[in-house]
FIKOLZA-1660 file (N, C-alpha, C; in steps of 0.1 Angstrom, whole numbers, plus 5000, padded with zeros to 4 digits):
% residues 101
   i   px   py   pz ch aa at
   1 4780 4886 4912  A  M  N
   1 4787 4888 4900  A  M CA
   1 4801 4882 4900  A  M  C
   2 4805 4873 4892  A  P  N
   2 4818 4867 4892  A  P CA
   2 4830 4877 4889  A  P  C
   3 4841 4874 4895  A  F  N
   3 4853 4882 4892  A  F CA
   3 4858 4880 4878  A  F  C
   4 4863 4890 4872  A  H  N
   4 4869 4889 4859  A  H CA
   4 4884 4887 4862  A  H  C
   5 4891 4882 4852  A  L  N
   5 4905 4879 4853  A  L CA
   5 4913 4891 4857  A  L  C
   6 4910 4903 4852  A  S  N
   6 4917 4915 4855  A  S CA
   6 4915 4919 4870  A  S  C
   7 4903 4917 4875  A  E  N
   7 4900 4920 4889  A  E CA
   7 4908 4911 4898  A  E  C
   8 4908 4898 4894  A  T  N
   8 4916 4888 4902  A  T CA
   8 4931 4891 4902  A  T  C
   9 4936 4895 4890  A  L  N
   9 4950 4899 4890  A  L CA
   9 4953 4911 4898  A  L  C
  10 4944 4921 4898  A  L  N
  10 4946 4933 4905  A  L CA
  10 4946 4930 4920  A  L  C
  11 4936 4922 4925  A  L  N
  11 4936 4919 4939  A  L CA
  11 4948 4910 4943  A  L  C
  12 4953 4902 4935  A  G  N
  12 4965 4894 4937  A  G CA
  12 4977 4903 4938  A  G  C
  13 4978 4912 4929  A  F  N
  13 4989 4922 4929  A  F CA
  13 4989 4930 4942  A  F  C
  14 4977 4935 4946  A  L  N
  14 4976 4944 4958  A  L CA
  14 4979 4935 4970  A  L  C
  15 4975 4923 4971  A  L  N
  15 4978 4915 4982  A  L CA
  15 4993 4912 4983  A  L  C
  16 4999 4909 4972  A  A  N
  16 5014 4907 4972  A  A CA
  16 5021 4919 4976  A  A  C
  17 5018 4931 4971  A  M  N
  17 5024 4943 4974  A  M CA
  17 5023 4947 4989  A  M  C
  18 5011 4945 4994  A  N  N
  18 5009 4948 5008  A  N CA
  18 5016 4938 5018  A  N  C
  19 5016 4926 5014  A  L  N
  19 5024 4916 5022  A  L CA
  19 5039 4919 5021  A  L  C
  20 5044 4922 5010  A  L  N
  20 5058 4926 5008  A  L CA
  20 5062 4939 5016  A  L  C
  21 5053 4949 5015  A  S  N
  21 5055 4961 5022  A  S CA
  21 5056 4959 5037  A  S  C
  22 5046 4951 5042  A  F  N
  22 5046 4948 5056  A  F CA
  22 5059 4941 5060  A  F  C
  23 5063 4931 5053  A  C  N
  23 5075 4923 5056  A  C CA
  23 5088 4932 5055  A  C  C
  24 5088 4941 5046  A  L  N
  24 5100 4950 5045  A  L CA
  24 5101 4959 5057  A  L  C
  25 5089 4964 5062  A  M  N
  25 5089 4972 5074  A  M CA
  25 5095 4964 5086  A  M  C
  26 5090 4952 5087  A  G  N
  26 5095 4944 5098  A  G CA
  26 5110 4940 5097  A  G  C
  27 5115 4937 5084  A  L  N
  27 5129 4935 5082  A  L CA
  27 5137 4947 5084  A  L  C
  28 5133 4958 5080  A  D  N
  28 5141 4971 5082  A  D CA
  28 5142 4974 5097  A  D  C
  29 5131 4972 5104  A  K  N
  29 5131 4974 5119  A  K CA
  29 5141 4965 5126  A  K  C
  30 5141 4952 5122  A  R  N
  30 5150 4942 5128  A  R CA
  30 5165 4946 5125  A  R  C
  31 5167 4951 5112  A  R  N
  31 5181 4955 5108  A  R CA
  31 5185 4968 5116  A  R  C
  32 5175 4977 5118  A  A  N
  32 5178 4989 5125  A  A CA
  32 5183 4986 5140  A  A  C
  33 5176 4977 5146  A  V  N
  33 5179 4973 5160  A  V CA
  33 5193 4966 5161  A  V  C
  34 5196 4958 5151  A  K  N
  34 5209 4951 5150  A  K CA
  34 5220 4959 5145  A  K  C
  35 5217 4971 5140  A  G  N
  35 5228 4980 5134  A  G CA
  35 5233 4975 5120  A  G  C
  36 5224 4968 5113  A  Q  N
  36 5228 4962 5100  A  Q CA
  36 5224 4971 5089  A  Q  C
  37 5228 4966 5077  A  W  N
  37 5224 4974 5064  A  W CA
  37 5209 4975 5064  A  W  C
  38 5204 4987 5060  A  R  N
  38 5190 4990 5060  A  R CA
  38 5184 4991 5046  A  R  C
  39 5171 4990 5046  A  I  N
  39 5163 4993 5034  A  I CA
  39 5161 5008 5033  A  I  C
  40 5163 5013 5021  A  S  N
  40 5162 5028 5020  A  S CA
  40 5147 5033 5023  A  S  C
  41 5146 5045 5028  A  E  N
  41 5133 5050 5030  A  E CA
  41 5126 5052 5016  A  E  C
  42 5133 5055 5006  A  R  N
  42 5127 5057 4993  A  R CA
  42 5121 5044 4988  A  R  C
  43 5128 5032 4990  A  A  N
  43 5122 5020 4986  A  A CA
  43 5110 5016 4994  A  A  C
  44 5110 5019 5007  A  L  N
  44 5098 5016 5015  A  L CA
  44 5086 5025 5010  A  L  C
  45 5089 5037 5007  A  L  N
  45 5078 5046 5003  A  L CA
  45 5073 5042 4989  A  L  C
  46 5082 5037 4980  A  L  N
  46 5078 5033 4967  A  L CA
  46 5069 5021 4967  A  L  C
  47 5072 5011 4976  A  F  N
  47 5064 5000 4978  A  F CA
  47 5050 5004 4983  A  F  C
  48 5050 5014 4992  A  G  N
  48 5037 5019 4996  A  G CA
  48 5029 5026 4985  A  G  C
  49 5036 5034 4977  A  F  N
  49 5030 5041 4966  A  F CA
  49 5024 5031 4955  A  F  C
  50 5031 5021 4952  A  F  N
  50 5027 5011 4942  A  F CA
  50 5018 5000 4947  A  F  C
  51 5011 5003 4957  A  G  N
  51 5000 4993 4961  A  G CA
  51 5002 4988 4975  A  G  C
  52 5013 4990 4982  A  G  N
  52 5015 4984 4995  A  G CA
  52 5013 4993 5006  A  G  C
  53 5004 5003 5005  A  S  N
  53 5002 5013 5015  A  S CA
  53 4996 5007 5028  A  S  C
  54 4986 4999 5027  A  L  N
  54 4980 4993 5039  A  L CA
  54 4990 4984 5046  A  L  C
  55 4997 4976 5039  A  G  N
  55 5008 4967 5045  A  G CA
  55 5018 4976 5052  A  G  C
  56 5022 4987 5045  A  G  N
  56 5032 4996 5051  A  G CA
  56 5027 5002 5064  A  G  C
  57 5015 5007 5064  A  L  N
  57 5009 5013 5076  A  L CA
  57 5008 5003 5087  A  L  C
  58 5003 4991 5084  A  L  N
  58 5002 4981 5094  A  L CA
  58 5016 4977 5100  A  L  C
  59 5026 4976 5091  A  G  N
  59 5040 4973 5095  A  G CA
  59 5046 4985 5104  A  G  C
  60 5043 4997 5100  A  M  N
  60 5048 5008 5108  A  M CA
  60 5043 5008 5122  A  M  C
  61 5030 5005 5124  A  F  N
  61 5025 5005 5137  A  F CA
  61 5027 4992 5145  A  F  C
  62 5027 4981 5138  A  L  N
  62 5029 4969 5145  A  L CA
  62 5044 4967 5150  A  L  C
  63 5053 4971 5141  A  F  N
  63 5067 4971 5144  A  F CA
  63 5073 4983 5151  A  F  C
  64 5064 4994 5152  A  R  N
  64 5068 5007 5157  A  R CA
  64 5080 5012 5150  A  R  C
  65 5079 5013 5137  A  H  N
  65 5090 5016 5128  A  H CA
  65 5086 5028 5119  A  H  C
  66 5094 5038 5119  A  K  N
  66 5091 5050 5110  A  K CA
  66 5079 5058 5115  A  K  C
  67 5074 5056 5127  A  T  N
  67 5062 5063 5131  A  T CA
  67 5065 5077 5135  A  T  C
  68 5078 5081 5137  A  K  N
  68 5081 5095 5140  A  K CA
  68 5086 5102 5128  A  K  C
  69 5086 5096 5117  A  H  N
  69 5091 5103 5105  A  H CA
  69 5078 5109 5098  A  H  C
  70 5078 5122 5097  A  R  N
  70 5066 5128 5091  A  R CA
  70 5063 5124 5077  A  R  C
  71 5073 5121 5069  A  K  N
  71 5070 5117 5055  A  K CA
  71 5063 5104 5055  A  K  C
  72 5065 5095 5064  A  F  N
  72 5058 5082 5065  A  F CA
  72 5044 5084 5071  A  F  C
  73 5043 5092 5081  A  T  N
  73 5030 5093 5088  A  T CA
  73 5020 5101 5079  A  T  C
  74 5026 5109 5070  A  V  N
  74 5017 5116 5061  A  V CA
  74 5015 5109 5048  A  V  C
  75 5026 5104 5041  A  L  N
  75 5024 5098 5028  A  L CA
  75 5018 5085 5028  A  L  C
  76 5020 5076 5037  A  M  N
  76 5014 5063 5037  A  M CA
  76 4999 5064 5038  A  M  C
  77 4993 5072 5047  A  P  N
  77 4978 5073 5047  A  P CA
  77 4973 5080 5034  A  P  C
  78 4981 5089 5028  A  L  N
  78 4977 5095 5016  A  L CA
  78 4977 5085 5004  A  L  C
  79 4987 5077 5004  A  F  N
  79 4987 5066 4994  A  F CA
  79 4975 5056 4996  A  F  C
  80 4972 5053 5008  A  L  N
  80 4961 5044 5011  A  L CA
  80 4948 5051 5006  A  L  C
  81 4946 5063 5009  A  A  N
  81 4934 5070 5004  A  A CA
  81 4933 5070 4989  A  A  C
  82 4944 5073 4983  A  F  N
  82 4945 5072 4968  A  F CA
  82 4942 5059 4962  A  F  C
  83 4947 5048 4969  A  H  N
  83 4944 5034 4964  A  H CA
  83 4929 5031 4966  A  H  C
  84 4923 5035 4977  A  I  N
  84 4909 5033 4980  A  I CA
  84 4901 5040 4969  A  I  C
  85 4905 5052 4966  A  A  N
  85 4897 5060 4956  A  A CA
  85 4898 5053 4942  A  A  C
  86 4910 5048 4939  A  L  N
  86 4911 5041 4926  A  L CA
  86 4903 5029 4925  A  L  C
  87 4902 5022 4936  A  L  N
  87 4894 5010 4937  A  L CA
  87 4879 5013 4936  A  L  C
  88 4875 5024 4941  A  C  N
  88 4861 5028 4941  A  C CA
  88 4856 5034 4928  A  C  C
  89 4866 5040 4920  A  L  N
  89 4862 5047 4908  A  L CA
  89 4857 5038 4897  A  L  C
  90 4862 5026 4894  A  P  N
  90 4856 5018 4883  A  P CA
  90 4842 5015 4885  A  P  C
  91 4837 5011 4897  A  P  N
  91 4822 5009 4898  A  P CA
  91 4814 5021 4896  A  P  C
  92 4819 5033 4901  A  L  N
  92 4812 5045 4899  A  L CA
  92 4812 5049 4884  A  L  C
  93 4823 5047 4877  A  A  N
  93 4823 5050 4863  A  A CA
  93 4813 5042 4855  A  A  C
  94 4810 5030 4859  A  G  N
  94 4801 5021 4853  A  G CA
  94 4787 5027 4853  A  G  C
  95 4784 5035 4863  A  C  N
  95 4771 5041 4865  A  C CA
  95 4768 5052 4854  A  C  C
  96 4778 5057 4848  A  F  N
  96 4777 5068 4838  A  F CA
  96 4778 5063 4824  A  F  C
  97 4781 5050 4821  A  Q  N
  97 4783 5045 4808  A  Q CA
  97 4770 5046 4799  A  Q  C
  98 4759 5045 4806  A  G  N
  98 4746 5045 4798  A  G CA
  98 4743 5059 4792  A  G  C
  99 4749 5069 4798  A  G  N
  99 4746 5083 4793  A  G CA
  99 4733 5088 4800  A  G  C
 100 4729 5100 4796  A  I  N
 100 4717 5106 4801  A  I CA
 100 4706 5103 4792  A  I  C
 101 4695 5099 4798  A  S  N
 101 4683 5096 4789  A  S CA
 101 4673 5108 4789  A  S  C
% end
């Protein structure tokens, strides 16, 4: 079944958000090591919430950044579970469109 434009846009958005979230984790870690200006924890979590949870998690563990902060180790996996659930709901909702016969 071919992708619709909305599905393509959603996948593009999620890819961009995850890539950006991953890069922000790496950039913040580099700045932390150098003692430079940092990216706020709120901004990192917002990027995770708005679609970049997988990239944020990968960045956390690859760069060993924010792995001792409970809010990151709890919220990022919760965001990812939420995103996976949202991606799985539309196909399941299609099963119920026909109604009960």
